[in-house]
C-alpha positions in Angstrom: 72.3 105.9 67.9 73.1 102.9 70.0 71.8 102.3 73.5 75.3 101.5 74.8 76.9 104.5 73.2 80.6 103.8 72.4 80.8 100.0 72.5 84.6 100.2 72.3 84.7 101.2 75.9 82.9 98.1 77.0 85.2 95.9 75.0 88.2 97.5 76.6 86.6 97.2 80.1 86.0 93.5 79.6 89.4 92.8 78.1 91.5 94.9 80.4 89.4 94.7 83.6 87.3 91.6 83.8 89.2 88.8 82.0 92.5 89.3 83.8 90.8 89.1 87.2 88.5 86.2 86.4 91.3 84.0 85.1 93.0 84.2 88.5 89.8 83.7 90.4 89.0 80.5 88.5 92.5 79.3 88.8 92.4 80.0 92.5 89.2 78.1 92.8 90.6 75.0 91.0 93.8 75.0 92.9 92.2 75.8 96.2 90.1 72.7 96.2 93.1 70.5 96.5 95.0 72.6 99.1 94.9 71.5 102.8 93.7 74.4 104.9 95.8 73.4 107.8 99.0 73.3 105.8 101.9 75.3 107.1 102.0 77.4 103.9 98.4 78.6 104.3 98.9 79.2 108.0 101.8 81.5 107.0 99.7 83.2 104.3 97.0 83.9 106.8 99.5 85.3 109.3 101.0 87.6 106.6 97.6 88.8 105.5 96.6 89.5 109.1 99.8 91.4 109.7 99.3 93.5 106.5 95.7 94.3 107.6 96.9 95.3 111.1 99.5 97.6 109.6 97.0 99.3 107.3 94.5 99.8 110.2 97.3 101.2 112.3 98.4 103.6 109.6 94.8 104.8 109.0 94.4 105.3 112.7 97.6 107.2 113.2 97.7 109.2 110.0 94.1 109.3 108.7 93.5 110.2 105.1 91.0 112.6 103.7 87.8 113.3 105.7 88.8 110.8 108.4 91.5 113.4 109.5 88.7 115.6 110.7 87.6 113.0 113.3 89.5 113.2 116.6 91.9 110.4 117.5 89.9 109.3 120.6 86.8 108.8 118.4 88.8 106.8 115.8 90.4 104.6 118.4 87.1 104.2 120.3 85.4 103.0 117.1 88.1 100.4 116.5 87.9 99.2 120.1 84.1 99.0 120.0 84.2 97.2 116.6 86.6 94.7 117.9 84.6 94.1 121.1 81.4 93.5 119.1 83.4 91.2 116.8 84.3 89.0 119.8 80.9 89.3 121.5 78.8 88.6 118.3 80.5 85.3 117.6 83.0 86.8 115.2 80.4 88.6 113.1 82.3 90.9 110.7 79.1 92.6 109.6 78.0 93.5 113.2 81.5 94.7 114.1 81.8 97.0 111.1 78.3 98.4 111.6 79.0 99.2 115.3 82.4 100.6 114.6 80.9 102.9 111.9 78.1 104.0 114.2 80.6 104.9 116.9 82.7 106.8 114.3 79.7 108.7 112.8 78.0 109.5 116.1 81.3 110.5 117.8 82.0 112.9 115.0 78.4 114.3 115.1 78.5 114.6 118.9 81.9 116.1 119.3 81.8 118.1 116.1 
């Protein structure tokens, strides 16, 4: 019996999952080296990506999925506000803002039940 079990699953995983993604990552790396970061196209791409992210966050806040629905709205909105404030105060540290927002969310749920 083989250590890997059914090796066909690994072949399918590599062919269907890894290779298609890696091709685009490598292509993006090669093309990205020659693109000017201040070009109007990339400014537009960043604006669209930011708008999509804001829409997803708003949708999750207003109609929370799964277990997040058991957390009250003031706790959810408070966690976002605290996370954003920490992001601004901690010199745009994404890690610090996510950790603080999660702490507010978890502690708010624990405290309010």
